[in-house]
All heavy atoms as an XYZ file, in Angstrom:
769
protein
N      87.810    131.041    132.906
C      87.316    129.943    132.119
C      86.851    128.825    133.048
O      87.495    128.517    134.040
C      88.402    129.434    131.183
C      87.929    128.299    130.312
S      89.186    127.575    129.302
C      89.248    128.707    127.964
N      85.724    128.272    132.721
C      85.131    127.244    133.537
C      85.794    125.890    133.226
O      86.028    125.547    132.069
C      83.647    127.177    133.206
C      82.840    126.401    134.199
C      81.376    126.472    133.833
O      80.876    127.580    133.581
O      80.766    125.399    133.800
N      86.100    125.129    134.232
C      86.693    123.806    134.000
C      85.594    122.805    133.696
O      84.447    122.955    134.114
C      87.486    123.351    135.249
O      86.588    123.276    136.346
C      88.626    124.305    135.534
N      85.943    121.770    132.972
C      84.975    120.728    132.619
C      84.698    119.871    133.839
O      85.610    119.430    134.538
C      85.505    119.846    131.492
C      85.625    120.484    130.122
C      86.263    119.508    129.161
C      84.257    120.903    129.612
N      83.452    119.636    134.091
C      83.094    118.770    135.215
C      83.163    117.318    134.765
O      83.184    117.007    133.556
C      81.686    119.094    135.705
O      80.728    118.715    134.725
N      83.180    116.423    135.710
C      83.220    115.001    135.405
C      81.964    114.591    134.632
O      82.011    113.717    133.780
C      83.417    114.158    136.690
C      83.688    112.692    136.359
C      82.212    114.256    137.574
C      85.026    112.443    135.767
N      80.862    115.259    134.903
C      79.612    114.970    134.196
C      79.756    115.247    132.712
O      79.352    114.444    131.883
C      78.465    115.807    134.789
C      77.183    115.665    134.029
C      76.426    114.520    134.133
C      76.750    116.656    133.172
C      75.240    114.377    133.428
C      75.567    116.534    132.462
C      74.820    115.384    132.595
N      80.343    116.385    132.355
C      80.526    116.731    130.949
C      81.459    115.743    130.236
O      81.222    115.373    129.097
C      81.062    118.155    130.809
C      80.068    119.194    131.187
N      80.114    119.868    132.392
C      78.971    119.654    130.552
C      79.125    120.721    132.465
N      78.405    120.606    131.342
N      82.480    115.343    130.926
C      83.416    114.379    130.341
C      82.710    113.040    130.117
O      82.877    112.404    129.070
C      84.648    114.208    131.245
C      85.538    113.073    130.755
C      85.429    115.502    131.322
N      81.885    112.604    131.063
C      81.169    111.339    130.919
C      80.142    111.398    129.798
O      80.016    110.458    129.021
C      80.495    110.960    132.250
C      81.477    110.518    133.309
S      80.723    110.188    134.904
C      79.537    108.955    134.498
N      79.423    112.503    129.700
C      78.445    112.657    128.629
C      79.138    112.620    127.274
O      78.696    111.941    126.347
C      77.616    113.954    128.804
C      76.803    114.262    127.551
C      76.713    113.843    130.017
N      80.254    113.338    127.143
C      81.007    113.329    125.893
C      81.514    111.925    125.583
O      81.432    111.459    124.445
C      82.181    114.311    125.973
C      83.023    114.315    124.742
C      82.597    114.966    123.598
C      84.250    113.666    124.717
C      83.376    114.968    122.443
C      85.028    113.665    123.578
C      84.591    114.309    122.452
N      82.009    111.229    126.591
C      82.498    109.867    126.401
C      81.411    108.923    125.918
O      81.655    108.092    125.043
N      80.212    109.061    126.463
C      79.117    108.198    126.048
C      78.662    108.560    124.625
O      78.445    107.677    123.797
C      77.926    108.295    127.037
C      76.682    107.650    126.478
C      78.304    107.665    128.361
N      78.545    109.842    124.344
C      78.078    110.274    123.022
C      79.054    109.910    121.907
O      78.654    109.688    120.771
C      77.807    111.781    123.003
C      76.608    112.235    123.823
C      76.496    113.753    123.790
C      75.329    111.600    123.326
N      80.330    109.846    122.203
C      81.333    109.500    121.205
C      81.706    108.015    121.302
O      81.824    107.336    120.282
C      82.593    110.382    121.347
C      83.702    109.913    120.439
C      82.250    111.831    121.064
N      81.853    107.514    122.494
C      82.327    106.150    122.700
C      81.368    105.064    122.262
O      81.775    104.081    121.637
N      80.097    105.224    122.552
C      79.117    104.180    122.198
C      78.994    104.026    120.690
O      79.042    102.892    120.183
C      77.751    104.459    122.871
C      76.681    103.541    122.328
C      77.871    104.314    124.382
N      78.859    105.118    119.904
C      78.807    104.904    118.453
C      80.096    104.297    117.888
O      80.030    103.478    116.973
C      78.576    106.316    117.895
C      77.935    107.056    119.009
C      78.531    106.487    120.261
N      81.243    104.670    118.420
C      82.496    104.095    117.930
C      82.552    102.612    118.296
O      82.942    101.777    117.474
C      83.716    104.855    118.489
C      85.012    104.104    118.212
C      83.772    106.255    117.905
N      82.152    102.273    119.514
C      82.138    100.871    119.946
C      81.206    100.036    119.071
O      81.520     98.905    118.721
C      81.676    100.806    121.409
C      81.610     99.421    121.986
C      82.758     98.782    122.450
C      80.403     98.728    122.069
C      82.714     97.512    122.979
C      80.342     97.460    122.597
C      81.501     96.862    123.059
O      81.445     95.597    123.578
N      80.064    100.592    118.696
C      79.074     99.866    117.901
C      79.206    100.112    116.399
O      78.312     99.754    115.640
C      77.669    100.246    118.371
C      77.313     99.812    119.787
C      75.957    100.339    120.174
C      77.385     98.315    119.939
N      80.311    100.675    115.962
C      80.500    100.964    114.537
C      80.352     99.727    113.665
O      79.675     99.784    112.623
C      81.854    101.647    114.313
C      82.120    102.158    112.914
C      81.085    103.205    112.512
C      83.527    102.747    112.841
N      80.930     98.561    113.995
C      80.708     97.374    113.156
C      79.222     97.000    113.058
O      78.741     96.628    111.987
C      81.502     96.273    113.864
C      82.559     96.998    114.616
C      81.939     98.292    115.043
N      78.489     97.140    114.153
C      77.063     96.848    114.145
C      76.322     97.816    113.241
O      75.454     97.426    112.453
C      76.491     96.921    115.579
O      77.112     95.908    116.362
C      75.007     96.725    115.600
N      76.658     99.074    113.324
C      76.022    100.096    112.498
C      76.285     99.817    111.014
O      75.388     99.900    110.173
C      76.522    101.504    112.891
C      76.047    101.841    114.313
C      76.051    102.557    111.900
C      76.723    103.049    114.925
N      77.519     99.431    110.694
C      77.886     99.152    109.302
C      77.083     97.984    108.742
O      76.532     98.054    107.651
C      79.404     98.898    109.180
C      80.169    100.192    109.434
C      79.754     98.332    107.806
C      81.666    100.005    109.566
N      77.027     96.864    109.500
C      76.323     95.693    108.960
C      74.827     95.935    108.850
O      74.190     95.397    107.929
C      76.576     94.399    109.790
C      78.022     94.011    109.753
C      76.074     94.492    111.189
N      74.267     96.721    109.727
C      72.829     97.016    109.615
C      72.546     97.917    108.419
O      71.530     97.745    107.745
C      72.324     97.666    110.908
C      72.280     96.730    112.114
C      71.867     97.501    113.361
C      71.365     95.563    111.873
N      73.438     98.847    108.137
C      73.236     99.735    106.989
C      73.480     99.004    105.674
O      72.807     99.284    104.681
C      74.144    100.948    107.093
C      73.736    101.893    108.226
S      74.751    103.343    108.340
C      74.185    104.229    106.897
N      74.430     98.064    105.638
C      74.735     97.333    104.407
C      73.810     96.155    104.176
O      73.741     95.630    103.067
C      76.179     96.790    104.471
C      77.239     97.818    104.271
C      78.646     97.263    104.427
C      78.942     96.134    103.501
N      80.336     95.672    103.559
N      73.111     95.704    105.208
C      72.291     94.505    105.070
C      73.148     93.271    104.890
O      72.823     92.376    104.113
N      74.272     93.217    105.592
C      75.243     92.123    105.470
C      74.572     90.798    105.807
O      73.811     90.693    106.758
C      76.385     92.390    106.446
C      77.634     91.659    106.127
N      77.767     90.312    106.347
C      78.814     92.077    105.625
C      78.987     89.943    105.997
N      79.637     90.992    105.545
N      74.825     89.736    105.026
C      74.179     88.449    105.281
C      74.602     87.809    106.606
O      73.887     86.987    107.154
C      74.593     87.577    104.094
C      75.798     88.215    103.540
C      75.678     89.683    103.830
N      75.758     88.170    107.145
C      76.238     87.608    108.402
C      76.081     88.606    109.562
O      76.892     88.632    110.475
C      77.724     87.234    108.253
C      77.977     86.173    107.215
C      77.395     84.839    107.611
O      77.407     84.466    108.770
N      76.846     84.109    106.648
N      75.026     89.402    109.524
C      74.904     90.484    110.501
C      74.737     89.997    111.936
O      75.283     90.608    112.844
C      73.804     91.457    110.107
C      72.433     90.928    110.059
C      71.456     92.007    109.577
N      70.233     91.423    109.098
C      69.999     91.063    107.857
N      70.908     91.243    106.943
N      68.868     90.526    107.511
N      74.023     88.912    112.178
C      73.811     88.473    113.557
C      75.106     88.018    114.236
O      75.379     88.425    115.372
C      72.741     87.382    113.615
C      71.318     87.872    113.307
C      70.341     86.713    113.349
C      70.892     88.972    114.250
N      75.946     87.190    113.598
C      77.203     86.836    114.250
C      78.128     88.045    114.441
O      78.845     88.125    115.438
C      77.841     85.811    113.320
C      76.811     85.401    112.355
C      75.734     86.414    112.361
N      78.122     88.964    113.492
C      78.967     90.147    113.613
C      78.500     91.011    114.763
O      79.312     91.496    115.562
C      79.000     90.950    112.299
C      79.627     90.116    111.176
C      79.755     92.257    112.480
C      79.514     90.729    109.803
N      77.192     91.193    114.886
C      76.657     91.979    115.996
C      76.982     91.315    117.322
O      77.376     91.982    118.294
C      75.134     92.201    115.830
C      74.859     93.103    114.631
C      74.518     92.770    117.091
C      73.396     93.190    114.228
N      76.813     90.008    117.410
C      77.124     89.290    118.641
C      78.597     89.437    119.003
O      78.937     89.690    120.173
C      76.755     87.811    118.491
N      79.472     89.290    118.027
C      80.909     89.458    118.277
C      81.214     90.873    118.748
O      81.969     91.064    119.698
C      81.701     89.143    116.994
C      83.207     89.341    117.082
C      83.824     88.358    118.067
C      83.830     89.166    115.705
N      80.601     91.863    118.102
C      80.840     93.250    118.463
C      80.368     93.556    119.885
O      81.088     94.184    120.675
C      80.132     94.159    117.473
C      80.386     95.633    117.713
O      79.525     96.456    117.406
N      81.530     95.992    118.245
N      79.183     93.069    120.242
C      78.620     93.371    121.567
C      79.355     92.606    122.662
O      79.675     93.161    123.712
C      77.109     93.072    121.577
C      76.543     93.168    122.979
C      76.375     94.040    120.647
N      79.657     91.317    122.417
C      80.233     90.481    123.467
C      81.731     90.695    123.608
O      82.246     90.812    124.724
C      79.907     88.988    123.201
C      80.606     88.097    124.204
C      78.408     88.768    123.235
N      82.457     90.729    122.492
C      83.930     90.821    122.563
C      84.475     92.149    122.043
O      85.688     92.285    121.902
C      84.565     89.667    121.795
C      84.324     88.281    122.372
C      84.923     87.227    121.461
C      84.891     88.176    123.768
N      83.607     93.085    121.760
C      84.072     94.368    121.227
C      84.918     95.151    122.184
O      85.697     96.006    121.792
N      84.772     94.886    123.479
C      85.574     95.607    124.475
C      87.052     95.263    124.355
O      87.911     96.040    124.793
C      85.065     95.322    125.891
C      85.151     93.883    126.284
C      84.222     92.909    126.082
C      86.248     93.253    126.942
N      84.668     91.707    126.562
C      85.910     91.890    127.105
C      87.479     93.689    127.405
C      86.757     90.982    127.716
C      88.323     92.772    128.021
C      87.964     91.443    128.162
N      87.361     94.105    123.765
C      88.759     93.792    123.496
C      89.095     94.397    122.132
O      88.252     94.425    121.243
C      89.005     92.265    123.425
O      88.339     91.738    122.297
C      88.527     91.577    124.684
N      90.245     94.898    121.977
C      90.618     95.507    120.702
C      90.576     94.476    119.584
O      90.147     94.776    118.467
C      92.009     96.147    120.804
C      92.447     96.981    119.622
C      91.475     98.098    119.353
C      93.837     97.536    119.838
N      90.970     93.256    119.885
C      90.954     92.190    118.873
C      89.525     91.872    118.435
O      89.256     91.767    117.227
C      91.636     90.935    119.417
C      91.694     89.749    118.458
C      92.535     90.088    117.236
C      92.275     88.541    119.165
N      88.601     91.724    119.373
C      87.214     91.427    119.024
C      86.573     92.527    118.207
O      85.877     92.273    117.234
N      86.852     93.789    118.576
C      86.301     94.914    117.827
C      86.902     94.955    116.424
O      86.193     95.184    115.444
C      86.584     96.236    118.548
C      85.892     97.391    117.929
C      84.656     97.857    118.239
C      86.396     98.237    116.885
N      84.351     98.940    117.436
C      85.398     99.195    116.599
C      87.579     98.300    116.167
C      85.554    100.178    115.635
C      87.735     99.255    115.194
C      86.744    100.188    114.941
N      88.202     94.708    116.322
C      88.877     94.743    115.005
C      88.366     93.662    114.079
O      88.131     93.903    112.888
N      88.166     92.461    114.604
C      87.652     91.360    113.785
C      86.234     91.674    113.321
O      85.896     91.495    112.141
C      87.688     90.017    114.563
C      86.929     88.934    113.833
C      89.135     89.595    114.795
N      85.400     92.198    114.219
C      84.022     92.551    113.852
C      84.021     93.658    112.797
O      83.237     93.636    111.860
C      83.236     92.977    115.091
N      84.924     94.624    112.950
C      84.993     95.750    112.014
C      85.407     95.280    110.624
O      84.774     95.627    109.623
C      85.968     96.803    112.537
C      86.061     98.029    111.687
C      85.009     98.921    111.635
C      87.189     98.275    110.947
C      85.094    100.058    110.855
C      87.291     99.408    110.158
C      86.239    100.298    110.105
N      86.456     94.459    110.554
C      86.926     93.961    109.244
C      85.873     93.068    108.606
O      85.616     93.162    107.409
C      88.277     93.213    109.406
C      88.652     92.480    108.145
C      89.359     94.189    109.816
N      85.250     92.215    109.398
C      84.215     91.312    108.898
C      83.043     92.122    108.354
O      82.453     91.790    107.323
C      83.778     90.392    110.012
C      82.926     89.206    109.626
C      82.557     88.812    108.374
C      82.367     88.266    110.521
N      81.788     87.680    108.445
C      81.654     87.322    109.752
C      82.395     88.112    111.902
C      80.978     86.255    110.323
C      81.724     87.050    112.459
C      81.018     86.129    111.681
N      82.692     93.204    109.048
C      81.583     94.055    108.596
C      81.896     94.729    107.258
O      81.012     94.971    106.456
C      81.273     95.110    109.650
N      83.170     95.033    107.017
C      83.559     95.710    105.800
C      83.790     94.766    104.614
O      83.888     95.223    103.481
C      84.818     96.525    106.022
C      84.686     97.723    106.952
C      86.037     98.394    107.143
C      83.665     98.717    106.450
N      83.885     93.476    104.893
C      84.155     92.517    103.822
C      83.016     92.535    102.810
O      81.844     92.645    103.163
C      84.340     91.102    104.379
C      85.653     90.943    105.095
S      85.861     89.327    105.866
C      85.630     88.233    104.511
N      83.381     92.402    101.537
C      82.392     92.413    100.454
C      81.512     91.187    100.544
O      81.961     90.099    100.889
C      83.086     92.466     99.111
N      80.267     91.377    100.223
C      79.332     90.265    100.199
C      79.556     89.482     98.918
O      79.746     90.047     97.853
C      77.894     90.787    100.250
C      77.610     91.606    101.461
C      76.260     92.286    101.357
O      75.447     91.926    100.540
N      76.031     93.264    102.196
N      79.537     88.171     99.048
C      79.746     87.322     97.873
C      78.473     87.256     97.052
O      77.385     87.128     97.569
C      80.140     85.920     98.317
C      81.476     85.866     99.003
C      81.848     84.452     99.370
O      81.233     83.506     98.851
O      82.752     84.303    100.184
N      78.670     87.336     95.753
C      77.544     87.145     94.837
C      77.484     85.675     94.470
O      78.353     85.164     93.819
C      77.739     87.973     93.569
C      77.477     89.426     93.727
C      77.541     90.084     92.375
C      77.049     91.505     92.454
N      77.096     92.129     91.134
N      76.483     84.997     94.936
C      76.362     83.593     94.625
C      74.982     83.250     94.116
O      74.724     82.132     93.698
N      74.068     84.175     94.171
C      72.686     83.911     93.814
C      72.467     83.620     92.348
O      71.457     83.064     91.974
N      73.424     83.986     91.472
C      73.217     83.761     90.050
C      73.883     82.473     89.564
O      73.872     82.183     88.390
C      73.714     84.974     89.230
C      75.172     85.279     89.470
O      75.751     84.757     90.425
O      75.733     86.051     88.692
N      74.465     81.689     90.480
C      75.095     80.424     90.121
C      74.374     79.264     90.782
O      73.764     79.412     91.833
C      76.563     80.404     90.534
C      77.483     81.409     89.867
C      78.889     81.275     90.442
C      77.502     81.241     88.372
N      74.466     78.114     90.161
C      73.922     76.884     90.739
C      74.788     75.713     90.292
O      75.640     75.849     89.411
C      72.478     76.667     90.303
C      72.307     76.335     88.847
S      70.572     75.982     88.500
C      70.743     74.833     87.166
N      74.583     74.565     90.897
C      75.308     73.356     90.517
C      74.496     72.617     89.458
O      73.283     72.467     89.588
C      75.517     72.471     91.714
N      75.169     72.162     88.418
C      74.508     71.350     87.392
C      74.029     70.053     88.061
O      74.806     69.407     88.765
C      75.478     71.040     86.262
S      74.820     69.843     85.067
N      72.783     69.646     87.834
C      72.288     68.431     88.472
C      72.959     67.153     87.944
O      72.932     66.125     88.620
C      70.788     68.429     88.151
C      70.603     69.369     87.017
C      71.737     70.340     87.071
N      73.573     67.221     86.782
C      74.225     66.039     86.212
C      75.695     65.914     86.620
O      76.125     64.873     87.048
C      74.121     66.081     84.683
C      72.708     66.020     84.153
C      72.035     64.689     84.462
O      72.699     63.644     84.389
O      70.830     64.719     84.774
N      76.462     67.018     86.461
C      77.908     66.930     86.683
C      78.370     67.691     87.929
O      79.492     67.506     88.370
C      78.669     67.427     85.454
S      78.472     69.184     85.115
N      77.541     68.584     88.471
C      77.900     69.316     89.678
C      78.751     70.549     89.469
O      79.108     71.218     90.431
N      79.076     70.865     88.220
C      79.881     72.072     87.953
C      79.054     73.334     88.154
O      77.830     73.322     88.037
C      80.413     72.035     86.515
C      81.426     70.958     86.253
C      82.762     71.212     86.910
O      83.065     72.360     87.266
O      83.508     70.231     87.081
N      79.740     74.445     88.451
C      79.041     75.716     88.618
C      78.628     76.292     87.270
O      79.450     76.423     86.377
C      79.960     76.737     89.308
C      80.249     76.439     90.733
C      81.052     77.560     91.367
O      81.329     78.567     90.753
N      81.451     77.347     92.586
N      77.349     76.588     87.167
C      76.822     77.182     85.940
C      75.862     78.296     86.323
O      75.422     78.394     87.467
C      76.084     76.131     85.069
C      74.968     75.460     85.867
C      77.061     75.127     84.493
C      74.099     74.531     85.051
N      75.551     79.157     85.346
C      74.606     80.239     85.621
C      73.206     79.674     85.793
O      72.819     78.718     85.102
C      74.636     81.266     84.493
C      75.924     82.043     84.466
C      75.865     83.166     83.459
C      77.145     83.952     83.511
N      77.114     85.068     82.572
N      72.446     80.274     86.694
C      71.088     79.814     86.975
C      70.187     79.930     85.750
O      69.260     79.150     85.576
C      70.517     80.611     88.137
C      69.186     80.105     88.615
C      68.783     80.735     89.913
N      69.662     80.385     91.007
C      69.629     79.234     91.671
N      68.770     78.317     91.345
N      70.459     79.000     92.663
N      70.460     80.883     84.874
C      69.625     81.093     83.690
C      70.013     80.191     82.515
O      69.368     80.235     81.468
C      69.648     82.567     83.252
C      71.070     82.982     82.881
C      69.060     83.452     84.320
C      71.134     84.354     82.225
N      71.037     79.354     82.694
C      71.495     78.498     81.591
C      70.421     77.476     81.212
O      69.699     76.971     82.061
C      72.769     77.767     82.013
N      70.363     77.192     79.917
C      69.427     76.179     79.396
C      70.128     74.839     79.206
O      69.499     73.788     79.267
C      68.839     76.637     78.050
C      68.141     77.964     78.108
C      66.849     77.861     78.847
C      66.146     79.198     78.818
N      65.217     79.385     79.870
N      71.462     74.912     78.958
C      72.275     73.713     78.751
C      73.572     73.885     79.532
O      74.174     74.959     79.514
C      72.593     73.510     77.239
C      73.502     72.322     77.028
C      71.311     73.352     76.451
N      74.004     72.822     80.222
C      75.272     72.883     80.962
C      76.423     72.956     79.959
O      76.505     72.145     79.031
C      75.428     71.648     81.834
S      77.027     71.568     82.684
N      77.326     73.906     80.157
C      78.447     74.057     79.244
C      79.537     73.012     79.460
O      80.439     72.849     78.651
C      79.052     75.449     79.344
C      79.701     75.738     80.687
C      80.152     77.179     80.758
N      80.754     77.463     82.041
C      81.975     77.914     82.191
N      82.732     78.164     81.157
N      82.443     78.133     83.394
N      79.447     72.250     80.539
C      80.444     71.226     80.824
C      80.031     69.851     80.323
O      80.820     69.140     79.703
C      80.728     71.167     82.334
C      81.332     72.428     82.883
C      80.548     73.362     83.542
C      82.667     72.720     82.709
C      81.091     74.525     84.039
C      83.222     73.874     83.187
C      82.444     74.792     83.859
N      78.778     69.470     80.598
C      78.347     68.113     80.245
C      77.262     68.085     79.169
O      76.927     67.026     78.667
C      77.879     67.359     81.480
S      76.342     67.983     82.196
N      76.678     69.254     78.844
C      75.669     69.313     77.810
C      74.261     68.943     78.261
O      73.358     68.816     77.442
N      74.059     68.752     79.554
C      72.727     68.384     80.051
C      71.740     69.524     79.844
O      72.086     70.691     80.023
C      72.834     68.023     81.532
N      70.509     69.167     79.446
C      69.470     70.172     79.303
C      68.930     70.526     80.685
O      68.706     69.665     81.509
C      68.360     69.664     78.400
C      68.803     69.482     76.983
C      67.649     69.125     76.071
C      68.188     68.958     74.669
N      67.113     68.720     73.721
N      68.743     71.822     80.922
C      68.411     72.296     82.260
C      67.083     73.016     82.347
O      66.840     73.746     83.292
C      69.516     73.257     82.744
C      70.925     72.687     82.732
C      71.937     73.781     82.933
C      71.053     71.636     83.810
N      66.181     72.821     81.433
C      64.926     73.576     81.430
C      64.131     73.290     82.707
O      63.879     72.140     83.051
C      64.089     73.236     80.210
O      63.824     71.851     80.197
N      63.779     74.351     83.418
C      62.954     74.229     84.605
C      63.683     73.724     85.839
O      63.066     73.502     86.862
N      64.987     73.568     85.794
C      65.750     73.074     86.943
C      66.333     74.267     87.675
O      66.896     75.153     87.075
C      66.888     72.141     86.475
C      67.746     71.721     87.657
C      66.346     70.941     85.756
N      66.162     74.267     88.981
C      66.872     75.283     89.774
C      67.543     74.558     90.922
O      66.908     74.129     91.865
C      65.911     76.358     90.292
O      65.068     75.839     91.262
N      68.833     74.428     90.797
C      69.612     73.723     91.806
C      69.975     74.614     92.976
O      69.568     75.765     93.034
N      70.741     74.079     93.912
C      71.143     74.879     95.074
C      72.092     75.992     94.670
O      72.904     75.839     93.763
C      71.857     73.874     95.990
C      72.271     72.771     95.065
C      71.253     72.723     93.975
N      71.963     77.126     95.347
C      72.833     78.281     95.070
C      74.223     77.977     95.550
O      74.439     77.404     96.619
C      72.291     79.527     95.797
O      70.978     79.748     95.335
C      73.151     80.735     95.523
N      75.224     78.391     94.793
C      76.613     78.211     95.174
C      77.217     79.492     95.633
O      76.882     80.539     95.235
C      77.431     77.672     94.006
C      77.016     76.305     93.493
C      77.818     75.940     92.287
C      77.194     75.256     94.555
């Protein structure tokens, strides 16, 4: 039986190690995560530490918040649906108003 050369071990290490090291980056790119640039930076710069890789991995797996369908009422500031015609808290009419997303 032929023994494995150092070349074969290095090739295997690169083929398996690089994708595992960049797993958080791969996840955020596939999910289209809104915080992908900071996660990629953390993964590339501090991924060599187990803590940096773990934080990037958990952050990549975190659910994206749905905030696009809510806005602040221009009168009272409470969270209301963007499609609302009247604020349910203060009764203000909201026709044609699109406030900042919450």
